[in-house]
C-alpha positions in Angstrom: 25.5 -3.0 -9.2 25.5 -1.3 -5.8 22.7 -3.3 -4.1 20.2 -0.5 -4.3 16.4 -0.9 -3.9 16.0 -1.7 -7.6 17.8 -1.7 -11.0 18.8 1.8 -12.0 20.5 3.8 -14.7 22.0 7.2 -15.4 19.6 9.4 -17.3 19.9 11.6 -20.3 18.3 14.5 -18.4 20.9 17.0 -17.0 18.8 17.6 -13.9 18.3 13.9 -13.1 21.5 12.0 -12.5 20.1 8.5 -11.9 16.6 6.9 -11.9 15.3 3.6 -10.5 13.7 1.2 -12.9 10.7 0.4 -10.6 8.6 -0.4 -13.6 10.5 -3.7 -13.9 8.3 -6.2 -12.1 9.7 -8.0 -9.1 10.2 -11.8 -9.5 7.9 -13.7 -7.1 9.5 -14.8 -3.9 6.7 -17.1 -2.8 6.7 -20.9 -2.4 4.9 -23.1 -4.9 1.4 -24.0 -3.7 0.8 -27.7 -2.9 -3.0 -27.6 -2.4 -6.0 -25.4 -3.2 -9.0 -24.1 -1.3 -12.6 -23.2 -2.3 -14.2 -19.8 -1.6 -12.1 -18.1 1.1 -10.8 -21.4 2.5 -13.0 -21.3 5.6 -13.5 -25.0 5.2 -10.0 -25.9 4.2 -8.9 -28.8 6.5 -5.7 -29.9 4.8 -2.3 -30.4 6.3 -0.2 -27.6 4.8 1.7 -26.0 7.6 4.0 -23.4 6.0 3.4 -19.9 4.8 3.8 -18.6 1.2 7.4 -17.5 2.3 8.2 -21.0 3.6 8.0 -20.1 7.3 6.8 -22.9 9.5 3.4 -22.2 11.1 3.0 -21.9 14.9 0.8 -24.5 16.5 -2.7 -22.9 17.2 -2.6 -23.9 20.8 0.9 -22.5 21.5 1.7 -19.2 23.2 5.1 -18.6 21.6 6.6 -16.9 19.8 3.2 -15.1 19.4 0.3 -15.0 21.8 -2.7 -15.9 19.6 -6.0 -14.0 19.5 -7.5 -17.0 17.8 -7.1 -20.5 19.2 -8.9 -23.8 19.6 -10.5 -22.4 22.7 -11.9 -19.3 21.0 -12.9 -21.1 17.7 -13.6 -24.8 18.6 -15.6 -25.3 15.3 -12.6 -24.2 13.1 -10.6 -27.5 13.6 -7.5 -25.6 14.6 -5.3 -28.8 14.6 -1.6 -28.8 15.3 0.0 -26.0 13.1 -2.1 -26.6 10.0 -3.2 -23.6 7.9 -6.8 -22.6 8.5 -9.1 -19.6 8.0 -11.1 -19.4 11.3 -12.0 -15.7 10.7 -13.0 -16.1 7.1 -10.2 -13.9 5.9 -11.0 -13.0 2.2 -7.4 -13.6 1.2 -7.4 -17.3 2.2 -6.0 -19.7 4.8 -3.3 -18.3 7.1 -1.4 -19.1 10.3 0.6 -17.6 13.1 4.3 -18.2 12.3 7.4 -19.4 14.2 9.2 -16.3 13.1 9.2 -13.7 16.0 9.2 -10.9 13.4 6.1 -12.2 11.5 3.0 -12.6 13.6 1.0 -14.1 10.8 1.0 -14.8 7.1 -1.0 -16.4 4.4 -0.2 -20.0 3.5 1.3 -21.7 0.4 -2.2 -22.7 -0.8 -3.9 -21.4 -3.9 -7.5 -20.9 -4.8 -9.0 -23.8 -6.7 -9.9 -23.0 -10.3 -13.4 -21.6 -10.6 -13.7 -20.4 -7.0 -13.6 -16.9 -5.6 -10.0 -15.8 -5.1 -7.2 -14.9 -7.5 -8.7 -16.7 -10.5 -12.2 -15.2 -10.4 -11.8 -11.8 -8.7 -14.1 -11.0 -5.8 -17.0 -8.6 -6.4 -16.6 -5.0 -5.5 -19.2 -3.4 -3.3 -21.7 -1.0 -5.0 -21.0 2.7 -4.4 -22.4 3.8 -1.0 -24.4 7.0 -0.6 -21.9 9.5 0.8 -24.2 10.4 3.7 -23.9 6.9 5.0 -20.1 7.1 5.4 -18.5 8.3 8.6 -14.8 8.6 9.6 -13.2 9.3 12.9 -9.9 11.1 13.7 -8.4 10.9 10.3 -8.4 12.6 6.9 -8.4 16.2 8.2 -5.8 18.8 7.3 -5.3 22.5 7.8 -6.5 24.0 4.5 -4.8 27.3 5.4 -1.5 25.5 4.7 -2.5 24.8 1.1 -0.8 27.9 -0.3 2.2 27.7 2.0 7.4 18.1 -3.5 7.3 15.0 -7.5 4.1 15.1 -9.3 4.1 15.9 -13.1 1.8 18.9 -13.6 1.4 19.3 -9.8 1.7 22.3 -7.6 3.3 22.7 -4.1 0.6 21.4 -1.7 -0.5 20.1 1.6 -0.7 16.4 2.1 0.1 15.7 5.8 -0.3 11.9 5.5 2.3 11.6 2.7 5.6 10.3 4.0 9.1 10.2 2.3 10.7 6.7 2.6 14.5 7.0 2.8 17.3 4.5 2.4 20.5 4.1 4.5 22.1 7.1 2.7 19.1 9.3 3.6 17.9 9.5 0.0 14.2 9.6 -0.8 13.2 6.7 -3.1 9.5 6.2 -2.6 6.4 7.6 -0.9 3.9 6.2 1.6 0.8 7.1 3.5 0.4 7.3 7.3 -2.7 5.3 8.2 -2.0 4.9 11.9 0.6 6.6 14.1 3.0 3.6 13.8 2.0 2.3 10.3 2.7 3.4 6.8 1.3 1.9 3.5 3.4 1.8 0.4 4.0 -0.5 -2.6 5.9 -3.8 -2.8 7.7 -2.6 -5.9 9.8 -0.2 -3.8 11.5 -3.0 -1.8 13.9 -5.8 -2.8 12.0 -8.5 -0.9 9.4 -9.1 1.8 12.3 -10.0 4.1 14.4 -6.9 3.2 16.8 -5.8 5.9 15.5 -2.2 6.6 18.1 -1.4 9.2 19.0 2.3 8.6 15.8 2.9 6.6 13.4 5.6 7.9 10.4 7.7 7.0 10.3 11.4 7.1 7.1 13.2 7.9 5.8 16.7 8.4 7.8 18.6 5.9 7.1 20.1 2.5 10.7 19.8 1.4 12.4 16.7 0.0 15.7 17.7 1.8 14.7 19.9 4.7 17.2 21.7 6.8 18.1 20.6 10.3 16.1 23.4 11.8 12.7 22.4 10.3 10.5 22.4 13.4 7.7 20.2 11.8 10.0 17.5 10.6 9.8 14.0 12.1 12.2 11.2 11.2 11.4 7.7 12.4 13.2 4.4 11.7 11.3 1.5 10.0 11.4 -1.7 12.0 9.4 -4.1 10.0 7.9 -4.7 6.5 4.8 -6.7 6.0 3.9 -7.8 2.5 0.2 -7.9 1.5 -1.8 -10.6 -0.1 0.0 -11.9 -3.2 -1.9 -10.1 -5.8 -2.1 -6.8 -3.9 1.4 -5.3 -4.4 1.0 -3.6 -1.1 3.3 -3.4 1.9 2.9 -2.1 5.4 5.8 -0.5 7.2 5.9 -0.5 11.0 7.7 2.5 12.6 10.0 2.3 15.6 7.7 4.7 17.5 4.3 6.4 16.9 4.4 9.6 14.9 3.3 12.7 16.7 0.2 14.1 15.0 0.5 17.9 14.3 -0.8 20.4 11.7 1.8 19.0 9.4 1.4 15.2 10.2 -2.0 13.6 10.0 -3.6 10.2 9.5 -5.4 9.5 6.2 -8.7 7.5 6.5 -9.1 4.0 5.2 -12.1 3.3 2.9 -14.9 0.9 3.7 -14.1 -2.7 2.6 -14.6 -3.1 -1.2 -15.9 0.4 -1.6 -16.0 1.8 -5.1 -15.1 5.4 -5.6 -17.9 7.2 -7.6 -17.0 8.1 -11.2 -15.9 11.7 -11.5 -14.7 12.0 -7.9 -11.7 14.3 -8.0 -8.8 12.9 -6.0 -5.2 14.0 -5.3 -1.9 12.4 -5.8 1.1 13.7 -3.8 4.9 13.1 -3.9 8.4 14.4 -4.2 9.4 12.5 -7.3 10.6 13.4 -10.8 8.6 16.4 -12.3 10.1 16.4 -15.8 10.6 20.1 -15.4 6.9 20.9 -14.8 7.1 21.7 -11.0 9.5 22.1 -8.2 10.8 18.6 -7.3 12.3 19.8 -4.1 8.9 20.4 -2.4 5.9 18.2 -1.9 3.7 18.5 -5.1 0.1 17.6 -5.4 -2.1 17.1 -8.5 -5.8 16.5 -8.9 -7.2 13.6 -11.1 -10.8 12.5 -11.6 -11.8 8.9 -11.1 -12.9 6.9 -14.2 -15.7 4.3 -14.1 -14.3 0.8 -13.9 -16.1 -0.2 -17.2 -14.8 2.9 -19.0 -11.2 2.3 -17.8 -11.4 -1.4 -18.7 -12.4 -0.5 -22.2 -9.6 2.0 -22.6 -7.2 -0.7 -21.4 -8.7 -3.3 -23.8 -10.1 -5.5 -21.1 -6.9 -5.8 -19.1 -8.1 -3.9 -15.9 -8.1 -6.0 -12.8 -10.6 -5.7 -9.9 -7.7 -4.8 -7.7 -6.9 -1.7 -9.8 -8.4 1.8 -9.7 -7.9 4.3 -12.5 -8.1 8.0 -13.1 -8.0 10.2 -16.1 -5.5 13.1 -16.2 -7.1 16.5 -15.8 -4.7 17.8 -18.5 -1.7 16.7 -20.4 1.4 16.1 -18.3 -0.4 15.3 -15.0 0.5 12.0 -13.4 2.9 10.0 -11.2 6.6 9.3 -11.8 9.5 7.7 -10.1 9.9 8.8 -6.5 6.1 9.1 -6.1 5.5 5.3 -6.1 3.9 4.1 -2.9 2.3 7.4 -2.3 -1.5 8.1 -1.9 -4.4 8.6 -4.2 -6.5 10.6 -1.7 -10.2 11.3 -2.3 -12.4 13.7 -0.4 -15.4 11.7 0.9 -17.8 12.9 3.7 -15.5 15.8 4.4 -12.5 13.5 5.0 -9.6 12.5 2.8 -9.6 8.8 2.2 -6.8 6.5 0.9 -8.5 5.0 -2.1 -5.4 4.1 -4.1 -1.6 3.6 -3.9 0.6 4.9 -6.7 2.3 2.0 -8.5 5.0 2.0 -11.2 4.0 2.1 -14.9 6.3 1.7 -17.9 6.0 5.3 -19.0 5.9 8.3 -16.6 2.6 10.3 -16.6 1.2 9.0 -19.9 -1.4 11.2 -21.5 -2.9 8.5 -23.8 -3.9 6.0 -21.1 -5.7 6.1 -17.7 -3.4 6.2 -14.6 -3.6 3.0 -12.6 -3.5 2.7 -8.8 -3.8 -0.2 -6.4 -7.4 -0.3 -5.1 -7.0 -0.1 -1.3 -10.6 -1.0 -0.5 -10.0 -4.6 -1.5 -7.3 -5.0 1.2 -8.8 -3.0 4.1 -9.4 -6.3 6.1 -5.8 -7.3 5.7 -4.6 -3.8 6.8 -6.7 -3.8 10.0 -5.5 -7.4 10.7 -1.9 -6.4 10.4 -2.3 -3.4 12.7 -4.3 -5.5 15.2 -1.7 -8.2 15.4 1.1 -5.7 15.7 
């Protein structure tokens, strides 16, 4: 009734006045597709010239409103005609274009995969698990372990997750989490936002503090406005948030690593979830809480979910009863320690019941969308 981020209600818990109903799935806000493409759409040569949001495409040869990195001159074989949707870089999420909206450098087009081709109908194959000694990461995923003893995850304990950010509305109230993957970019979930065109004026992220509501004298706290939201490929339920300025990296603020494209986390890997959300009385909801969860094999999880697990989902099993993610944690990280670095393997997403003990916990599998993440950051 008040135009908040999502439907909400007063709760029956004396310690929790209201709660958002993020588990209610958002209605799609995309245009109906007119045509379809095969494979990744690299050889799509149709005449669709609008994005999935209905934005008109920028001509490939134009220099405004965006200066293109891909053009008829750089990719003469790609048939970059007029402003028609194309896939010159073989983007795994389909044909795209630069747009005529100055706020949106590029987006995917209102074209769907043809039935029986790779895409949303038949999910792309995940990459086999790589030997850990072949993986390397640079300048990310490191934290000062001395801070570990020094805030919502059910069954969690106060902890150290310097890449976890608090996303705040105009009233300064924490409503979702996110992960810092670049100094000026945060990853969260689409379910936390009313639309892909949401006006985020007055919204900000808070970094570098263990406390949900830190005092004004907290020397490690950084508060940075959000200037843009970018929605991920349609099936991803991911968003990227661009910050007004780069975050300063400190012992309390660090980048989390991104996984290799289509990487599969080995079964049994122990990962961490972190957040300031509802704790159901099991922990201190005023400080950043972390909890550890082991990864389940895809086949085992799919069996537990009666065949309903998607390739775009990753799941864990609780370490014990009462460990899991609840409201206020959504959008936050599932971080896994790989090659001595913490890697963003999953994003916390809403489920109908908080921290269920009878079902695996589901997360968005980040490795399927790493190419999109890098593309967004490259195009600014």
